[in-house]
N, CA, C, O and the ligand as a Tripos MOL2 file, in Angstrom:
@<TRIPOS>MOLECULE
protein
  273   271    69     0     0
PROTEIN
NO_CHARGES

@<TRIPOS>ATOM
      1 N         -10.6660  -14.2890   -3.8680 N.3       1 MET1
      2 CA         -9.4200  -13.8510   -3.2390 C.3       1 MET1
      3 C          -9.1220  -12.3310   -3.7070 C.2       1 MET1
      4 O          -9.4900  -11.8510   -4.7790 O.2       1 MET1
      5 N          -8.4560  -11.7280   -2.7950 N.am      2 ARG2
      6 CA         -8.0280  -10.3520   -3.3330 C.3       2 ARG2
      7 C          -6.6200  -10.4900   -3.7260 C.2       2 ARG2
      8 O          -5.7750  -11.2900   -3.3230 O.2       2 ARG2
      9 N          -6.5280   -9.4210   -4.7130 N.am      3 VAL3
     10 CA         -5.0220   -9.5680   -5.5150 C.3       3 VAL3
     11 C          -4.4940   -7.9490   -5.2990 C.2       3 VAL3
     12 O          -5.1920   -6.9920   -4.9610 O.2       3 VAL3
     13 N          -3.2640   -7.9610   -5.5570 N.am      4 CYS4
     14 CA         -2.5900   -6.8760   -5.6530 C.3       4 CYS4
     15 C          -3.3050   -5.8010   -6.6300 C.2       4 CYS4
     16 O          -3.9660   -6.1010   -7.6240 O.2       4 CYS4
     17 N          -3.1070   -4.7910   -6.2670 N.am      5 ALA5
     18 CA         -3.9440   -3.5600   -7.0860 C.3       5 ALA5
     19 C          -3.0170   -3.1880   -8.3870 C.2       5 ALA5
     20 O          -3.4590   -2.4300   -9.2510 O.2       5 ALA5
     21 N          -1.8120   -3.7170   -8.4700 N.am      6 LYS6
     22 CA         -1.0040   -3.3070   -9.5930 C.3       6 LYS6
     23 C          -1.6250   -4.2980  -10.5920 C.2       6 LYS6
     24 O          -2.0850   -5.4120  -10.3450 O.2       6 LYS6
     25 N          -1.5360   -3.6140  -11.8570 N.am      7 MET7
     26 CA         -2.2830   -4.4050  -12.8770 C.3       7 MET7
     27 C          -1.0330   -5.7460  -13.3060 C.2       7 MET7
     28 O           0.1860   -5.6620  -13.1640 O.2       7 MET7
     29 N          -1.6640   -6.6820  -13.7400 N.am      8 ARG8
     30 CA         -0.9390   -7.7610  -14.0280 C.3       8 ARG8
     31 C          -0.2960   -8.5100  -12.9580 C.2       8 ARG8
     32 O           0.5230   -9.4040  -13.1720 O.2       8 ARG8
     33 N          -0.6970   -8.1130  -11.7360 N.am      9 CYS9
     34 CA          0.1820   -8.7220  -10.5230 C.3       9 CYS9
     35 C          -1.1230   -9.6950   -9.7990 C.2       9 CYS9
     36 O          -2.2440   -9.2120   -9.6430 O.2       9 CYS9
     37 N          -0.8570  -10.7980   -9.4850 N.am     10 SER10
     38 CA         -1.8480  -11.7500   -8.9430 C.3      10 SER10
     39 C          -1.3920  -12.1120   -7.6040 C.2      10 SER10
     40 O          -2.0120  -13.0120   -7.0390 O.2      10 SER10
     41 N          -0.4790  -11.6000   -7.0450 N.am     11 HIS11
     42 CA         -0.0180  -11.9810   -5.6360 C.3      11 HIS11
     43 C          -0.8860  -11.2620   -4.5910 C.2      11 HIS11
     44 O          -1.4150  -10.1650   -4.7680 O.2      11 HIS11
     45 N          -0.9650  -11.9820   -3.5280 N.am     12 GLU12
     46 CA         -1.9790  -11.6500   -2.2710 C.3      12 GLU12
     47 C          -1.4330  -10.3170   -1.7910 C.2      12 GLU12
     48 O          -0.2220  -10.1520   -1.6430 O.2      12 GLU12
     49 N          -2.3400   -9.3500   -1.5450 N.am     13 PRO13
     50 CA         -1.9240   -7.9690   -0.8820 C.3      13 PRO13
     51 C          -1.6760   -8.3580    0.7500 C.2      13 PRO13
     52 O          -2.2040   -9.3310    1.2880 O.2      13 PRO13
     53 N          -0.8790   -7.5230    1.3460 N.am     14 VAL14
     54 CA         -0.4140   -7.5560    2.6270 C.3      14 VAL14
     55 C          -0.6440   -6.1790    3.4450 C.2      14 VAL14
     56 O          -0.6190   -6.1140    4.6740 O.2      14 VAL14
     57 N          -0.8430   -5.2190    2.6780 N.am     15 ALA15
     58 CA         -1.1150   -3.7890    3.0920 C.3      15 ALA15
     59 C          -1.8290   -2.9000    2.2310 C.2      15 ALA15
     60 O          -1.6600   -2.7670    1.0190 O.2      15 ALA15
     61 N          -2.6960   -2.2660    3.0160 N.am     16 THR16
     62 CA         -3.4250   -1.0700    2.1180 C.3      16 THR16
     63 C          -2.6500    0.1270    2.1230 C.2      16 THR16
     64 O          -2.0430    0.5980    3.0850 O.2      16 THR16
     65 N          -2.7360    0.6450    0.7850 N.am     17 VAL17
     66 CA         -1.7840    1.9640    0.8830 C.3      17 VAL17
     67 C          -2.7700    3.0290    0.4640 C.2      17 VAL17
     68 O          -3.5210    2.8690   -0.4980 O.2      17 VAL17
     69 N          -2.7470    4.3140    1.3410 N.am     18 SER18
     70 CA         -3.5180    5.4800    0.8050 C.3      18 SER18
     71 C          -2.6580    6.5830    0.4550 C.2      18 SER18
     72 O          -1.5230    6.7250    0.9110 O.2      18 SER18
     73 N          -3.2730    7.4370   -0.4430 N.am     19 LEU19
     74 CA         -2.4240    8.6420   -0.7930 C.3      19 LEU19
     75 C          -3.2500    9.9980   -0.1050 C.2      19 LEU19
     76 O          -4.4170   10.3040   -0.3510 O.2      19 LEU19
     77 N          -2.5920   10.5020    0.5470 N.am     20 VAL20
     78 CA         -3.1980   11.7050    1.3490 C.3      20 VAL20
     79 C          -2.6070   12.9990    0.6420 C.2      20 VAL20
     80 O          -1.5260   13.5080    0.9390 O.2      20 VAL20
     81 N          -3.4580   13.4410   -0.3160 N.am     21 TYR21
     82 CA         -2.8430   14.4540   -1.3720 C.3      21 TYR21
     83 C          -2.5120   15.8690   -0.5770 C.2      21 TYR21
     84 O          -1.5260   16.5770   -0.7840 O.2      21 TYR21
     85 N          -3.5760   16.1150    0.3890 N.am     22 THR22
     86 CA         -3.2880   17.4060    1.3060 C.3      22 THR22
     87 C          -2.0760   17.5290    2.1100 C.2      22 THR22
     88 O          -1.4930   18.5740    2.4000 O.2      22 THR22
     89 N          -1.7040   16.0810    2.5030 N.am     23 GLU23
     90 CA         -0.4940   16.0840    3.4290 C.3      23 GLU23
     91 C           0.7560   15.5750    2.5030 C.2      23 GLU23
     92 O           1.8440   15.4210    3.0570 O.2      23 GLU23
     93 N           0.6390   15.3470    1.2940 N.am     24 ARG24
     94 CA          1.7640   14.7550    0.4020 C.3      24 ARG24
     95 C           2.1570   13.4770    1.2370 C.2      24 ARG24
     96 O           3.3190   13.4050    1.6370 O.2      24 ARG24
     97 N           1.4490   12.6700    1.4700 N.am     25 MET25
     98 CA          1.7610   11.4310    2.4950 C.3      25 MET25
     99 C           1.3050   10.3330    1.7290 C.2      25 MET25
    100 O           0.2370   10.3330    1.1180 O.2      25 MET25
    101 N           2.3120    9.1670    1.7680 N.am     26 VAL26
    102 CA          1.8370    8.0160    1.3900 C.3      26 VAL26
    103 C           1.5540    6.9750    2.8310 C.2      26 VAL26
    104 O           2.5060    6.7300    3.5720 O.2      26 VAL26
    105 N           0.4970    6.5450    3.0560 N.am     27 VAL27
    106 CA          0.3800    5.9460    4.2480 C.3      27 VAL27
    107 C           0.1090    4.2940    4.0070 C.2      27 VAL27
    108 O          -0.8170    3.8390    3.3360 O.2      27 VAL27
    109 N           0.9190    3.6770    4.5630 N.am     28 VAL28
    110 CA          0.9050    2.2440    4.4830 C.3      28 VAL28
    111 C           0.2390    1.5850    5.9210 C.2      28 VAL28
    112 O           0.6180    1.8170    7.0690 O.2      28 VAL28
    113 N          -0.7490    0.7910    5.5330 N.am     29 ASP29
    114 CA         -1.5960    0.1320    6.9640 C.3      29 ASP29
    115 C          -1.6110   -1.2170    6.7860 C.2      29 ASP29
    116 O          -1.3490   -1.7380    5.7020 O.2      29 ASP29
    117 N          -1.9310   -1.8910    7.8780 N.am     30 ASP30
    118 CA         -2.0900   -3.4220    7.7850 C.3      30 ASP30
    119 C          -3.3910   -3.5340    6.6430 C.2      30 ASP30
    120 O          -4.1930   -2.6200    6.4500 O.2      30 ASP30
    121 N          -3.4060   -4.6040    6.0740 N.am     31 LEU31
    122 CA         -4.3340   -4.5990    4.8860 C.3      31 LEU31
    123 C          -5.7490   -4.6840    5.7840 C.2      31 LEU31
    124 O          -5.9670   -5.4330    6.7360 O.2      31 LEU31
    125 N          -6.6210   -3.7110    5.2030 N.am     32 PHE32
    126 CA         -8.0310   -3.5410    5.5970 C.3      32 PHE32
    127 C          -8.7400   -4.6820    5.3490 C.2      32 PHE32
    128 O          -8.3940   -5.3630    4.3840 O.2      32 PHE32
    129 N          -9.9790   -5.1460    6.2540 N.am     33 ASP33
    130 CA        -10.7880   -6.0360    6.1430 C.3      33 ASP33
    131 C         -11.6400   -5.9720    4.8160 C.2      33 ASP33
    132 O         -11.8770   -6.9090    4.0530 O.2      33 ASP33
    133 N         -12.0370   -4.6970    4.7120 N.am     34 GLU34
    134 CA        -13.0480   -4.4540    3.5130 C.3      34 GLU34
    135 C         -12.0820   -3.8180    2.5320 C.2      34 GLU34
    136 O         -11.2380   -2.9750    2.8350 O.2      34 GLU34
    137 N         -12.3110   -4.3370    1.2650 N.am     35 ARG35
    138 CA        -11.5950   -3.5790    0.2420 C.3      35 ARG35
    139 C         -12.2010   -2.2300   -0.1850 C.2      35 ARG35
    140 O         -13.3810   -2.2120   -0.5360 O.2      35 ARG35
    141 N         -11.5920   -1.2860   -0.1790 N.am     36 ASP36
    142 CA        -11.7130    0.0490   -0.5840 C.3      36 ASP36
    143 C         -11.2590    0.4920   -1.8990 C.2      36 ASP36
    144 O         -10.0690    0.6990   -2.1340 O.2      36 ASP36
    145 N         -12.1120    0.6290   -2.6860 N.am     37 PRO37
    146 CA        -12.1240    0.9960   -4.2010 C.3      37 PRO37
    147 C         -10.8000    2.3200   -4.3230 C.2      37 PRO37
    148 O          -9.9300    2.4010   -5.1910 O.2      37 PRO37
    149 N         -11.0110    3.1490   -3.2660 N.am     38 ASN38
    150 CA        -10.1440    4.3290   -3.2440 C.3      38 ASN38
    151 C          -8.6700    4.0860   -2.9210 C.2      38 ASN38
    152 O          -7.8270    4.9020   -3.2940 O.2      38 ASN38
    153 N          -8.3540    3.0520   -2.2800 N.am     39 LEU39
    154 CA         -7.2540    2.5700   -1.7220 C.3      39 LEU39
    155 C          -6.4920    1.4950   -2.5040 C.2      39 LEU39
    156 O          -7.0940    0.7750   -3.2990 O.2      39 LEU39
    157 N          -5.2590    1.3850   -2.3020 N.am     40 LEU40
    158 CA         -4.5670    0.2410   -2.8640 C.3      40 LEU40
    159 C          -4.1050   -0.9640   -1.9640 C.2      40 LEU40
    160 O          -3.4070   -0.7870   -0.9650 O.2      40 LEU40
    161 N          -4.4970   -2.0810   -2.3400 N.am     41 ASP41
    162 CA         -3.9860   -3.0880   -1.5330 C.3      41 ASP41
    163 C          -2.8870   -3.6940   -2.3510 C.2      41 ASP41
    164 O          -3.0980   -4.1280   -3.4830 O.2      41 ASP41
    165 N          -1.6470   -3.7230   -1.7400 N.am     42 LEU42
    166 CA         -0.5400   -4.2330   -2.6080 C.3      42 LEU42
    167 C           0.4390   -5.1940   -1.9440 C.2      42 LEU42
    168 O           0.7440   -5.0380   -0.7620 O.2      42 LEU42
    169 N           0.9240   -6.1570   -2.6620 N.am     43 CYS43
    170 CA          1.4720   -7.2760   -2.4220 C.3      43 CYS43
    171 C           2.9860   -6.9050   -1.8100 C.2      43 CYS43
    172 O           3.4060   -5.7720   -2.0450 O.2      43 CYS43
    173 N           3.6870   -7.6780   -1.1540 N.am     44 PRO44
    174 CA          5.0510   -7.2750   -0.3990 C.3      44 PRO44
    175 C           6.0680   -6.6520   -1.2080 C.2      44 PRO44
    176 O           6.8780   -5.8290   -0.7810 O.2      44 PRO44
    177 N           5.9870   -7.1290   -2.5390 N.am     45 GLU45
    178 CA          6.8930   -6.7850   -3.7240 C.3      45 GLU45
    179 C           6.6260   -5.4780   -4.1760 C.2      45 GLU45
    180 O           7.5560   -4.6910   -4.3510 O.2      45 GLU45
    181 N           5.3770   -5.1410   -4.3960 N.am     46 HIS46
    182 CA          5.0630   -3.7370   -4.9240 C.3      46 HIS46
    183 C           5.2580   -2.6380   -3.7630 C.2      46 HIS46
    184 O           5.5970   -1.4800   -4.0060 O.2      46 HIS46
    185 N           5.0050   -3.1330   -2.4820 N.am     47 ILE47
    186 CA          5.1460   -2.2690   -1.4070 C.3      47 ILE47
    187 C           6.7790   -1.7550   -1.4270 C.2      47 ILE47
    188 O           7.1930   -0.6040   -1.2880 O.2      47 ILE47
    189 N           7.4730   -2.8670   -1.6240 N.am     48 ALA48
    190 CA          9.0120   -2.6320   -1.6470 C.3      48 ALA48
    191 C           9.3140   -1.5570   -2.7390 C.2      48 ALA48
    192 O          10.0060   -0.5490   -2.5990 O.2      48 ALA48
    193 N           8.6720   -1.9660   -3.8220 N.am     49 ARG49
    194 CA          9.0680   -1.1330   -5.0630 C.3      49 ARG49
    195 C           8.3580    0.1850   -5.2640 C.2      49 ARG49
    196 O           8.4860    0.9010   -6.2580 O.2      49 ARG49
    197 N           7.5970    0.4270   -4.2170 N.am     50 MET50
    198 CA          6.5950    1.8040   -4.3510 C.3      50 MET50
    199 C           7.6140    2.9020   -4.1810 C.2      50 MET50
    200 O           8.4530    3.0000   -3.2860 O.2      50 MET50
    201 N           7.3910    3.7300   -5.2210 N.am     51 THR51
    202 CA          8.1870    5.0910   -4.9110 C.3      51 THR51
    203 C           7.3660    6.1370   -4.9860 C.2      51 THR51
    204 O           6.6940    6.3950   -5.9840 O.2      51 THR51
    205 N           7.3730    6.8820   -3.8060 N.am     52 PRO52
    206 CA          6.4190    8.1080   -3.5940 C.3      52 PRO52
    207 C           6.6230    9.2030   -4.8560 C.2      52 PRO52
    208 O           7.4520    9.0250   -5.7480 O.2      52 PRO52
    209 N           5.8310   10.2290   -4.7860 N.am     53 PRO53
    210 CA          6.2150   11.2250   -5.8070 C.3      53 PRO53
    211 C           7.3490   12.2060   -5.1680 C.2      53 PRO53
    212 O           7.5600   12.1640   -3.9560 O.2      53 PRO53
    213 N           7.9300   12.9150   -5.8510 N.am     54 VAL54
    214 CA          8.9910   13.6940   -5.2410 C.3      54 VAL54
    215 C           8.4750   14.6010   -4.1060 C.2      54 VAL54
    216 O           7.4960   15.3050   -4.3560 O.2      54 VAL54
    217 N           8.9850   14.6490   -2.9950 N.am     55 GLY55
    218 CA          8.3850   15.6250   -2.1020 C.3      55 GLY55
    219 C           7.5420   14.8750   -1.1240 C.2      55 GLY55
    220 O           7.2890   15.4200   -0.0500 O.2      55 GLY55
    221 N           7.0770   13.6770   -1.3830 N.am     56 TRP56
    222 CA          5.8840   12.8640   -0.4280 C.3      56 TRP56
    223 C           6.6860   12.3100    0.3860 C.2      56 TRP56
    224 O           7.8360   12.0320    0.0470 O.2      56 TRP56
    225 N           6.1850   12.0470    1.6510 N.am     57 VAL57
    226 CA          6.8000   11.0870    2.6970 C.3      57 VAL57
    227 C           6.0300    9.9210    2.7660 C.2      57 VAL57
    228 O           4.8250   10.0150    2.5350 O.2      57 VAL57
    229 N           6.5170    8.8520    3.0410 N.am     58 VAL58
    230 CA          5.9260    7.5880    3.3900 C.3      58 VAL58
    231 C           5.7240    7.2190    4.8510 C.2      58 VAL58
    232 O           6.6950    7.1460    5.6040 O.2      58 VAL58
    233 N           4.6500    7.0160    5.2120 N.am     59 GLN59
    234 CA          4.4730    6.6510    6.8230 C.3      59 GLN59
    235 C           3.8950    5.2500    6.9110 C.2      59 GLN59
    236 O           2.7780    4.9710    6.4750 O.2      59 GLN59
    237 N           4.6790    4.4190    7.4750 N.am     60 ASP60
    238 CA          4.3520    3.1330    7.5270 C.3      60 ASP60
    239 C           3.6510    2.7860    8.8740 C.2      60 ASP60
    240 O           4.3230    2.8330    9.9050 O.2      60 ASP60
    241 N           2.4130    2.4590    8.9160 N.am     61 ARG61
    242 CA          1.6740    2.4650   10.2020 C.3      61 ARG61
    243 C           1.3020    1.0100   10.5170 C.2      61 ARG61
    244 O           0.4800    0.7700   11.4000 O.2      61 ARG61
    245 N           1.8810    0.0550    9.8240 N.am     62 ARG62
    246 CA          1.6620   -1.3250   10.0520 C.3      62 ARG62
    247 C           2.0810   -1.7130   11.4530 C.2      62 ARG62
    248 O           3.1790   -1.3700   11.8910 O.2      62 ARG62
    249 N           1.2580   -2.3940   12.1290 N.am     63 THR63
    250 CA          1.6430   -2.9860   13.3250 C.3      63 THR63
    251 C           2.5640   -4.1170   13.2940 C.2      63 THR63
    252 O           3.3030   -4.3710   14.2450 O.2      63 THR63
    253 N           2.5290   -4.8940   12.0750 N.am     64 THR64
    254 CA          3.4340   -6.0100   12.0710 C.3      64 THR64
    255 C           4.2660   -5.7300   10.7140 C.2      64 THR64
    256 O           4.0180   -6.3810    9.6990 O.2      64 THR64
    257 N           5.2840   -4.7130   10.7440 N.am     65 PRO65
    258 CA          5.9880   -4.7100    9.4610 C.3      65 PRO65
    259 C           6.5640   -6.0460    8.8380 C.2      65 PRO65
    260 O           7.2090   -6.8800    9.4740 O.2      65 PRO65
    261 N           6.2620   -6.1170    7.6170 N.am     66 VAL66
    262 CA          6.8490   -7.3300    6.6950 C.3      66 VAL66
    263 C           8.2180   -7.1660    6.4400 C.2      66 VAL66
    264 O           8.5100   -6.0190    6.1040 O.2      66 VAL66
    265 N           9.1940   -8.0050    6.5000 N.am     67 ALA67
    266 CA         10.5170   -7.8340    6.1210 C.3      67 ALA67
    267 C          10.3020   -7.9980    4.5350 C.2      67 ALA67
    268 O           9.4400   -8.7850    4.1440 O.2      67 ALA67
    269 N          10.9890   -7.3450    3.7170 N.am     68 VAL68
    270 CA         10.7850   -7.3570    2.3990 C.3      68 VAL68
    271 C          12.1860   -7.3600    1.8190 C.2      68 VAL68
    272 O          12.3500   -7.3700    0.5990 O.2      68 VAL68
    273 ZN          1.7460   -6.7840   -6.5590 Zn       69 ZN69
@<TRIPOS>BOND
     1     1     2 1
     2     2     3 1
     3     3     4 2
     4     3     5 am
     5     5     6 1
     6     6     7 1
     7     7     8 2
     8     7     9 am
     9     9    10 1
    10    10    11 1
    11    11    12 2
    12    11    13 am
    13    13    14 1
    14    14    15 1
    15    15    16 2
    16    15    17 am
    17    17    18 1
    18    18    19 1
    19    19    20 2
    20    19    21 am
    21    21    22 1
    22    22    23 1
    23    23    24 2
    24    23    25 am
    25    25    26 1
    26    26    27 1
    27    27    28 2
    28    27    29 am
    29    29    30 1
    30    30    31 1
    31    31    32 2
    32    31    33 am
    33    33    34 1
    34    34    35 1
    35    35    36 2
    36    35    37 am
    37    37    38 1
    38    38    39 1
    39    39    40 2
    40    39    41 am
    41    41    42 1
    42    42    43 1
    43    43    44 2
    44    43    45 am
    45    45    46 1
    46    46    47 1
    47    47    48 2
    48    47    49 am
    49    49    50 1
    50    50    51 1
    51    51    52 2
    52    51    53 am
    53    53    54 1
    54    54    55 1
    55    55    56 2
    56    55    57 am
    57    57    58 1
    58    58    59 1
    59    59    60 2
    60    59    61 am
    61    61    62 1
    62    62    63 1
    63    63    64 2
    64    63    65 am
    65    65    66 1
    66    66    67 1
    67    67    68 2
    68    67    69 am
    69    69    70 1
    70    70    71 1
    71    71    72 2
    72    71    73 am
    73    73    74 1
    74    74    75 1
    75    75    76 2
    76    75    77 am
    77    77    78 1
    78    78    79 1
    79    79    80 2
    80    79    81 am
    81    81    82 1
    82    82    83 1
    83    83    84 2
    84    83    85 am
    85    85    86 1
    86    86    87 1
    87    87    88 2
    88    87    89 am
    89    89    90 1
    90    90    91 1
    91    91    92 2
    92    91    93 am
    93    93    94 1
    94    94    95 1
    95    95    96 2
    96    95    97 am
    97    97    98 1
    98    98    99 1
    99    99   100 2
   100    99   101 am
   101   101   102 1
   102   102   103 1
   103   103   104 2
   104   103   105 am
   105   105   106 1
   106   106   107 1
   107   107   108 2
   108   107   109 am
   109   109   110 1
   110   110   111 1
   111   111   112 2
   112   111   113 am
   113   113   114 1
   114   114   115 1
   115   115   116 2
   116   115   117 am
   117   117   118 1
   118   118   119 1
   119   119   120 2
   120   119   121 am
   121   121   122 1
   122   122   123 1
   123   123   124 2
   124   123   125 am
   125   125   126 1
   126   126   127 1
   127   127   128 2
   128   127   129 am
   129   129   130 1
   130   130   131 1
   131   131   132 2
   132   131   133 am
   133   133   134 1
   134   134   135 1
   135   135   136 2
   136   135   137 am
   137   137   138 1
   138   138   139 1
   139   139   140 2
   140   139   141 am
   141   141   142 1
   142   142   143 1
   143   143   144 2
   144   143   145 am
   145   145   146 1
   146   146   147 1
   147   147   148 2
   148   147   149 am
   149   149   150 1
   150   150   151 1
   151   151   152 2
   152   151   153 am
   153   153   154 1
   154   154   155 1
   155   155   156 2
   156   155   157 am
   157   157   158 1
   158   158   159 1
   159   159   160 2
   160   159   161 am
   161   161   162 1
   162   162   163 1
   163   163   164 2
   164   163   165 am
   165   165   166 1
   166   166   167 1
   167   167   168 2
   168   167   169 am
   169   169   170 1
   170   170   171 1
   171   171   172 2
   172   171   173 am
   173   173   174 1
   174   174   175 1
   175   175   176 2
   176   175   177 am
   177   177   178 1
   178   178   179 1
   179   179   180 2
   180   179   181 am
   181   181   182 1
   182   182   183 1
   183   183   184 2
   184   183   185 am
   185   185   186 1
   186   186   187 1
   187   187   188 2
   188   187   189 am
   189   189   190 1
   190   190   191 1
   191   191   192 2
   192   191   193 am
   193   193   194 1
   194   194   195 1
   195   195   196 2
   196   195   197 am
   197   197   198 1
   198   198   199 1
   199   199   200 2
   200   199   201 am
   201   201   202 1
   202   202   203 1
   203   203   204 2
   204   203   205 am
   205   205   206 1
   206   206   207 1
   207   207   208 2
   208   207   209 am
   209   209   210 1
   210   210   211 1
   211   211   212 2
   212   211   213 am
   213   213   214 1
   214   214   215 1
   215   215   216 2
   216   215   217 am
   217   217   218 1
   218   218   219 1
   219   219   220 2
   220   219   221 am
   221   221   222 1
   222   222   223 1
   223   223   224 2
   224   223   225 am
   225   225   226 1
   226   226   227 1
   227   227   228 2
   228   227   229 am
   229   229   230 1
   230   230   231 1
   231   231   232 2
   232   231   233 am
   233   233   234 1
   234   234   235 1
   235   235   236 2
   236   235   237 am
   237   237   238 1
   238   238   239 1
   239   239   240 2
   240   239   241 am
   241   241   242 1
   242   242   243 1
   243   243   244 2
   244   243   245 am
   245   245   246 1
   246   246   247 1
   247   247   248 2
   248   247   249 am
   249   249   250 1
   250   250   251 1
   251   251   252 2
   252   251   253 am
   253   253   254 1
   254   254   255 1
   255   255   256 2
   256   255   257 am
   257   257   258 1
   258   258   259 1
   259   259   260 2
   260   259   261 am
   261   261   262 1
   262   262   263 1
   263   263   264 2
   264   263   265 am
   265   265   266 1
   266   266   267 1
   267   267   268 2
   268   267   269 am
   269   269   270 1
   270   270   271 1
   271   271   272 2
@<TRIPOS>SUBSTRUCTURE
     1 MET1         2 RESIDUE 1 A MET
     2 ARG2         6 RESIDUE 1 A ARG
     3 VAL3        10 RESIDUE 1 A VAL
     4 CYS4        14 RESIDUE 1 A CYS
     5 ALA5        18 RESIDUE 1 A ALA
     6 LYS6        22 RESIDUE 1 A LYS
     7 MET7        26 RESIDUE 1 A MET
     8 ARG8        30 RESIDUE 1 A ARG
     9 CYS9        34 RESIDUE 1 A CYS
    10 SER10       38 RESIDUE 1 A SER
    11 HIS11       42 RESIDUE 1 A HIS
    12 GLU12       46 RESIDUE 1 A GLU
    13 PRO13       50 RESIDUE 1 A PRO
    14 VAL14       54 RESIDUE 1 A VAL
    15 ALA15       58 RESIDUE 1 A ALA
    16 THR16       62 RESIDUE 1 A THR
    17 VAL17       66 RESIDUE 1 A VAL
    18 SER18       70 RESIDUE 1 A SER
    19 LEU19       74 RESIDUE 1 A LEU
    20 VAL20       78 RESIDUE 1 A VAL
    21 TYR21       82 RESIDUE 1 A TYR
    22 THR22       86 RESIDUE 1 A THR
    23 GLU23       90 RESIDUE 1 A GLU
    24 ARG24       94 RESIDUE 1 A ARG
    25 MET25       98 RESIDUE 1 A MET
    26 VAL26      102 RESIDUE 1 A VAL
    27 VAL27      106 RESIDUE 1 A VAL
    28 VAL28      110 RESIDUE 1 A VAL
    29 ASP29      114 RESIDUE 1 A ASP
    30 ASP30      118 RESIDUE 1 A ASP
    31 LEU31      122 RESIDUE 1 A LEU
    32 PHE32      126 RESIDUE 1 A PHE
    33 ASP33      130 RESIDUE 1 A ASP
    34 GLU34      134 RESIDUE 1 A GLU
    35 ARG35      138 RESIDUE 1 A ARG
    36 ASP36      142 RESIDUE 1 A ASP
    37 PRO37      146 RESIDUE 1 A PRO
    38 ASN38      150 RESIDUE 1 A ASN
    39 LEU39      154 RESIDUE 1 A LEU
    40 LEU40      158 RESIDUE 1 A LEU
    41 ASP41      162 RESIDUE 1 A ASP
    42 LEU42      166 RESIDUE 1 A LEU
    43 CYS43      170 RESIDUE 1 A CYS
    44 PRO44      174 RESIDUE 1 A PRO
    45 GLU45      178 RESIDUE 1 A GLU
    46 HIS46      182 RESIDUE 1 A HIS
    47 ILE47      186 RESIDUE 1 A ILE
    48 ALA48      190 RESIDUE 1 A ALA
    49 ARG49      194 RESIDUE 1 A ARG
    50 MET50      198 RESIDUE 1 A MET
    51 THR51      202 RESIDUE 1 A THR
    52 PRO52      206 RESIDUE 1 A PRO
    53 PRO53      210 RESIDUE 1 A PRO
    54 VAL54      214 RESIDUE 1 A VAL
    55 GLY55      218 RESIDUE 1 A GLY
    56 TRP56      222 RESIDUE 1 A TRP
    57 VAL57      226 RESIDUE 1 A VAL
    58 VAL58      230 RESIDUE 1 A VAL
    59 GLN59      234 RESIDUE 1 A GLN
    60 ASP60      238 RESIDUE 1 A ASP
    61 ARG61      242 RESIDUE 1 A ARG
    62 ARG62      246 RESIDUE 1 A ARG
    63 THR63      250 RESIDUE 1 A THR
    64 THR64      254 RESIDUE 1 A THR
    65 PRO65      258 RESIDUE 1 A PRO
    66 VAL66      262 RESIDUE 1 A VAL
    67 ALA67      266 RESIDUE 1 A ALA
    68 VAL68      270 RESIDUE 1 A VAL
    69 ZN69       273 GROUP 0 **** ****
């Protein structure tokens, strides 16, 4: 089973988060079928608590946004 990318978190991830450094953008996608070591799979709690670096924008591209 896949788990949240946050250390010591064992919840099931629901979304894949990528950091686009060139665009200063945090992109939230529906969970990818394949785990990508460069990306973060996060659980709902950690997505809700995610704080992007100052000056970055968050783009939520999920087709089915999860209420958190
Ligand atoms: Zn988590």
